[in-house]
SEBAMI-621383 format. One record per residue: residue in one letter; x, y, z of N, C-alpha, C in turn. Coordinates in steps of 0.1 Angstrom, whole numbers, plus 2048, in hexadecimal, padded with zeros to 3 digits. Example, Ala and Ser with C-alpha at 12.3 -4.5 7.8 and 13.67 -1.06 7.14 Angstrom:
REM residues 2
a8847C784E87B7D384E8847DF84E/s8807EA8478897F584788180084F/
***
This chain:
REM residues 109
mB429F768FB389FF696B299FD692/gB209FB69BB139F869AB0CA05698/pAFFA02696AF6A0E694AF5A166A1/pAF0A226A0AEFA2A6ACAE5A266B8/nAE6A276C4ADFA226CEADEA136D1/gAE6A096C7AE59FF6C9AD89F76BF/aAD1A016B8AC89FE6AFACB9F36A2/dAC59E76A2AC99DD699ABC9DB68E/fABC9E5684AB19E667BAB09DA673/aABB9D0670AB99C4668AB19BB673/sAB19BC67FAA79B3685A9C9B668B/iA989C1684A8B9C6686A809BE680/yA839BA674A7B9AF66DA829A166C/tA7E997672A8698A672A80981669/gA77984661A7097A658A67972660/tA6697266CA5B96B674A5297467A/gA52981675A4898C67BA4F99767F/fA499A367FA4D9AF684A529B0693/kA5A9B6697A5F9B36A4A5E9C16AD/fA5B9C16BAA5B9CD6C3A639CA6CE/gA6F9CC6CEA799C66D8A7C9B86D2/nA789AF6DCA7A9A26DDA6E99B6DA/kA629A26DAA5699D6DAA4F9A16CB/pA479966C5A4199B6B8A379A76BA/vA339AC6B1A2A9B96B3A219B56B8/sA189AA6B5A0B9A76BAA0E9A46CA/aA189A36D0A189A36DDA129AF6E3/lA169BB6DCA109C76E39FF9C76E3/f9FB9C06D99EB9C06D99E59B36E0/n9EA9A96E09E799C6E79ED9986F6/g9E99906F99EF98C7079E7993712/p9EC98F71F9E899672B9EC9A472E/e9F99A77279FE9B77269FB9BD71A/g9F49B97109EF9C07069E99CD706/i9ED9D46FB9E49E36FD9D59DE6FC/i9D19D76F39C49D66EC9BC9CE6F9/v9C49C57029BD9BE70C9BA9C7719/i9C79D27199C29DB7269B79E5722/a9B99E87169AF9F471099F9EF711/l99F9E070D9919DA70C98D9D771C/f9969D67259929D673698F9E2738/v9959EC7379929F873C9859FE737/a9849FD7299789FF72396C9F8729/g96D9EC72B9629E573195F9E973E/v9699EB7479679F275695F9FF756/l964A0874B95DA1574994FA14743/l94DA0973E93FA08738936A05740/l93B9FB7499359F575692EA00760/i93AA08760937A1476B92CA21765/y92FA21759926A2B75091AA2774E/t915A1A74C90AA1374B900A13758/t909A0F762902A1076E901A1B772/m906A26770903A357768F8A3976D/a8F6A347608ECA397598E0A3175C/g8E1A247628D6A1D7688D0A21774/i8D9A2977E8D5A2F78A8CEA3C787/s8D2A4377C8CEA4D7798BFA4F774/l8BBA4476E8AEA3F7688A6A3B773/m8ACA3577E8A4A317898A0A3B793/t8A8A467928A7A5179F89FA5E795/t89AA5B78B896A68784889A6D786/k883A65791876A6A79786BA6D78A/g86EA6C782862A6D778863A7976E/d86FA81771872A8B769879A8975B/p86FA8F752873A89744882A8F73E/k887A99744894A9D73F89EA92746/m89CA8F7518A6A857588A4A7874F/v898A7474E896A6774889DA69739/a89CA737328A3A747248B3A73728/s8B7A7A7308C6A7A7338CAA6C735/g8C5A6473F8C5A597438C6A4E738/k8BBA4F72C8BCA487228C8A4A717/q8CAA577158D6A5B70E8E5A56715/r8E6A557228F1A4F7258F2A41724/l8E6A3A7258E6A2D7218E9A2A715/t8E3A3070C8E7A2F6FF8F4A316F9/n8FBA3B6FF908A3E6FD911A33702/g90FA2C70C917A22710914A15707/v90BA14704907A086F790FA0D6EC/i90EA196E9918A1C6DA925A1C6DD/g92AA1E6E9938A1C6EE93DA0E6EE/f932A056F49389F76F29389F36E4/i92E9F56DB9309F16CF93D9F86C7/i93FA036C894CA076C4958A006C8/v95B9FD6D59649F56DA9679E86D8/f9579E06D49589D26CF95B9D26C1/t9599DE6B895D9DC6AA96B9DF6A9/a9719E86B297E9EC6B19889DE6B5/y9849D76BE9899CB6C09889C26B6/w97D9C06B097D9B66A29869BC698/i9869CA69598C9CF68A99B9CD68C/v99F9CD6999AF9CC69A9B09BC699/q9A89B369E9AA9A56999A99A168E/i9A19A76859A29A46779AF9A8670/v9B29B56729BC9BB66C9CA9B266F/g9CC9AE67D9D69A66809D699867B/i9CC9926779C99856719CD989663/l9CA99465D9CB99664D9D999864D/l9E19A06559EF9A36549F9996657/g9F298A65B9F897F662A0098266C/l9FC98A678A0598C685A0398168D/dA1097D692A0D97369DA059766A6/g9FC96C6AF9F896F6B99E89736B8/f9E39746AC9D79786A79CF96D6A5/a9C196C6AA9BA9606A79B995D698/g9BB94F6959BA94B6859C994D67E/s9D19546879DF95667C9E694B67A/v9EA94966D9F293E66A9FF93E66D/nA04947673A13946675A1693D682/
***
């Protein structure tokens, strides 16, 4: 009699990398359907929309100092958001390389 629900805990780690289903764990983060790829795409689209709205806000201020300050703050927040997303991507890449996960740039597996 096997484990409950068909779980085979011996095959979770096969010596070739951690597995999630039949795919390596790195498949969750890389590839066209990877979480990181999707999250970065969504973050990029949101950043484009946010900075465009901030630019339009700056162009339509009509010289009102409060509106100019608000537009500049929105633009600054967009740039900070981009830096956070960019840094998060590279942290994930570095951790993947250090852990030797398949599919990360420079991995030795």
